[in-house]
N, C-alpha and C positions, 0 to 999 in steps of 0.2 A: 441616281447616276440611271442613266437606263442600263439594261444589263443586256438587252440583247441588239446587244447591236454586236500659178508656175509661169511662167512668162503664158499669154492668150496660147498661143502656136503649139507650145509645149504641151499644154493641158488636151487641144483639141487631137493633137496628134498621140497621145498616150492615149486618152477614150479612145481613139479609132480604131490605135492598133491590137488594144486588149479586146475590144469586140470584133474582131476581124479572122483574129487567130481560131482554129480549132485547134492548134495541135497541144494548147494545154487549157484545163479551164481557170479564167477567170480564179483568182486567191480568195480566200475569204478569211477575215480576222480570226485568230486560233479564238475556241469559245470560251475558253478562258486567259484571262489576261495573262500577255507573258511580259509587259512592258509597265511603264506608269503608266498612268490614266488618270487626267484629269476630270472632274465631276460637271457639270453641265448645266444650267437650270434657263434655257429659251424662255423668253416671252410668246404672246401671239404676234403672229407679222401685223403690222399695222402699213396705213398711211399718214403722210400730209403734208401741207402743198408750204410752201415754203419761195418767196420773192428774194432772191439773192441780189436783186441788179437790173436781174434781163428779163423780168415778169415773174410770174406763178410758175412753181413745175410741182409737180408729183413726185416725190419719192418715198418709196416703200422702205420700213425697218424694222429690226429684229434687237430688241434689249438680249442681254444673257449677262448670268451670272458663272465665274469660272472658280470654283473650290479646288485647292491641292491638297489631298488627303494622301497623298502616293507614300511620304515618311521621307522623302527628302526634296529641298527647293530646287526648282523648275524654269528652265527658260522658256517662258510662252510666247510664240510667234503663232497668232494664229490666220488659216490659211482660211479663209472664205468665199463662195464664190456664187450665184443663182444662175445653174441648167437651166432652159425654157423651151420651153416646146409648142411648136405651132402644130398643127396637125390641117391635112389637107380634107377636103371637100368631096374630092374627087375618086373614081373607082380605081384604086388599083391601076388596071390598065391603061388607064388616061392619061397618066401622070406622067411618061414619055413624051406624052402628047404637048401637055404644059406645064413643063419644066419648071413655070416659074409659080404653079401652084402646088409643089411638091411639099412635103414636110419637113420644117427645117427646126433645125436647132440651137440654140444662141446663146453666151455663155456673159454672163457679167459680175466681174470682182465685183465683191464687196468696196464703196470708197473708203480709201485709207486718210487719206489728205483731204478729211471732209470742209465743207467748207463753213465757215464759223458762223453763219445766219443759221444752218440747218441743224448745226448741232446746239445751238443755244435752241431753235425751238423747240427740239427732240427734248434738249434736256429743260425747259421750265413746265414742258408738259409733264411731265416725271418726275417733277422737283420731290411731290410729298412720299411716294411709293420709292422713288430711288436717288435719294438725297448726294450718294458719291460716286455717281454716275461722272466714267471718264472718257476722255476722247479715243476714237480707235486706234491713235498712233501711243496715246499715254499709255494704252492696255495692252500691247508691248512690252515683253520686260520678262525681269526675276519675279515669281511667283512663290511669295514664302509660304510654307504649310498654315492650313488650319482657315477654321471658317473666318476668325476675327482677320486674315488676310487676302477674304476674296475679295475678286474684282469684277466690277459691274462696267460694263461699255455697252456698245451698240453698234451693230452692221447694218451698213444703210447703202438700200440699189437704188440706179434709176428708175423711171417709170417701166409697166409692165407695156408692151405693143398689145393691143385687144383683143388680138388675134390669140396669144397664151392660153391654151388651157389646163397647160400642167407645168410646174415647175418644181426643181429640188436646187433645196439648198444642202450644201457641202460645208460641212465647217471641221476645219483639219485640226491638226494644232494641240490634239488634244490627247493625244496617243503616243508614245516612244516606239509601239510596233509598226516595223515596216518590212519588205521584200523586195528583191532587185528581179527583174524578169527581162528576158533578151525580147531586144525591138525585134520583131517580126520584118520590119518595112526596113531596118537598117540596111545602107547601100554603102557595101565595103569599098565600092568603086568611087564614091566620094572621097574614104579615107585615103582611098592609096593618090588622090589628087591632092593630098593637101589640106583636106577641111577639118583633118584632127591632128591633132597635139599630144594628147593621153590618153589612148587609147581606150576613150571613152565616146568618141564622137562627138560634136559639136549641139548646138543649141535646135537645129532645123532638121538634123539629122545623128539622133541618141542611140549610142550602140546598145544603154540599158534604160531600162525602165525604173524608177525608186518608187517601190506604191506604199502609201504609208494609210496607218488606218485611220479613218475619216468619217464620222457622223453623217448620215442620208436622212436629210427634213422635207418631205412630199408633202406638196399642197397640188389641189386641183382647185381651178375659177370655174365655175357651176355659170351658165349661159350660154350666150351667144358675145358677139362684139359691141354688140347694142347695149347689153349689159352690166359686161363683166369690170368696167370701171369703176362700179358700184360696188360689187358683188364680194362681199366677204370670202378668202382663202381657206379651203378642209384641207387640214391637217391628216396626212395618213398616219401611216406608219411607222416613226423612228427607226431606224438598222445602223448598227455597222457597218462598211464594204470597206473594201482595201481599193485607193484609188491615186 
């Protein structure tokens, strides 16, 4: 185990709000675990090409094994997303003139309802080394204690835009540690108009954010738009973050 260490709109809103506020720093995970924590063994990131009936498509995937050594049975609900970064080749002062060339960030949640052909192709490729691989749907659920009850599954993502030079996979659901923070962009006038009923806002205007201890797995893709489709991603330092 690594020691140092939403709906789409809500995920983006939370990230922007946390980064934009100067009133309080982004919280960091406790250096000593204060809640249950599962052990994760991720594989290197790989590509596979599969034809699901509409022509061959490229998918990225990561096998992983999760083990429960917490001393208690845990409900395992992985929340896995890939955040992709496209950098701008323009000078900063030129970006306002060409907003279409500005740096962009996109988010790809891991595909839970995975096409059976895609899963079959991955399972067959790794049948010798991972004979007990389960689908992303079957990975969800009560995880019993001990190595004998470890669960191996796969996180699958769509192909990357060749302009993406960096991306990070955020793996949530591995820890019970969490913190609650106020949303600095919360619009109380919307609440007054009846957009909330429980005192916590709605999905588009949350009053509070719940940040959970999440494993950050960063990658860089060397090369340029012509060569990245065949480049091997380079793994950076994995760390725990509150997200």
